[in-house]
N, C-alpha and C positions, 0 to 999 in steps of 0.2 A: 430488629435482632438488639440485645445487651450481653454486654459481656461478663461471663462471670470473674475474670479474672485470674484465672485456674487455667495450669500449661503443663502439659504433657507429654513425658517423649514417647518416638516412636520404637520399643526393643525392635532386637532382630528378625523378627517373625511379623512384623507389622502391626500390632497387637496396639492398644492403647488402651488405658485403663477409666474406667468413666468411674469419679469420684461417689462416695455412699450419698454424699448430696443432694447431688443432681440425681442417682436413682429414686431416693427418698421422692423430690423432689415431682416424680416424673412417673411415680407407681413403676418400675420398670425393677421385673425380678431378675432374678441367676437365670433362671433359661429362658427369659421371654428374646424374640428377636425383633433386629434393627432391619430397617429398613436403611441404602443407602442412595441420598441423590447425592447428583452434583448440580451448583445453583453457580453456573462462571465460574471464578474461582473457589468455589466455596465448600466443604462435604457435607450433607447435611445427613444428620442422623437422624429415626425418624420410629417410634415402636409400631413394628408390624402389624398392620390390621388387614388380614384378609378379604374380608367382605365388605358388605354394606354398613358404613356408619351406625343408620337406624335400626334396618330386618333384619341384618348377615346376608342377604343374600351375595352369593356369589359371581351369579349370574348380570352380565348391561352392566358393568360401572366402570364410571368417569371419576376425576380428580374435579372437585370445587373444595378452592382453598385450600389445597393439599389434604383431601380427607375423601375415601371413596366414599360413594353412592351411587343406589342403583337407581337406574332411570324410572322404576315406579314409582322411589320415594323423591324422587325428584318431583313428578307429576303431584303428587299426594303433596307438594310443600308451594306448589303451586297453584293448589286449589284451595291451601290456607290464605292465601293476601286477597283473596276475590271479595 
């Protein structure tokens, strides 16, 4: 994880502003949703992806390296290496 050097205060309602440079770099629009994760003492924000990264399927999902992937795609990817 690398530091951006940017520090933002939390307002009275618990909000922070994500700088435009970061939003552009991560392709985040004004109405995009973010998922919030806790990793030890860190807060991790990630663009919300409700389905499988590859096919969009929303059933039988699991996380692989922080991304949602369905079992069918995991099996298909396993066959690519054979």
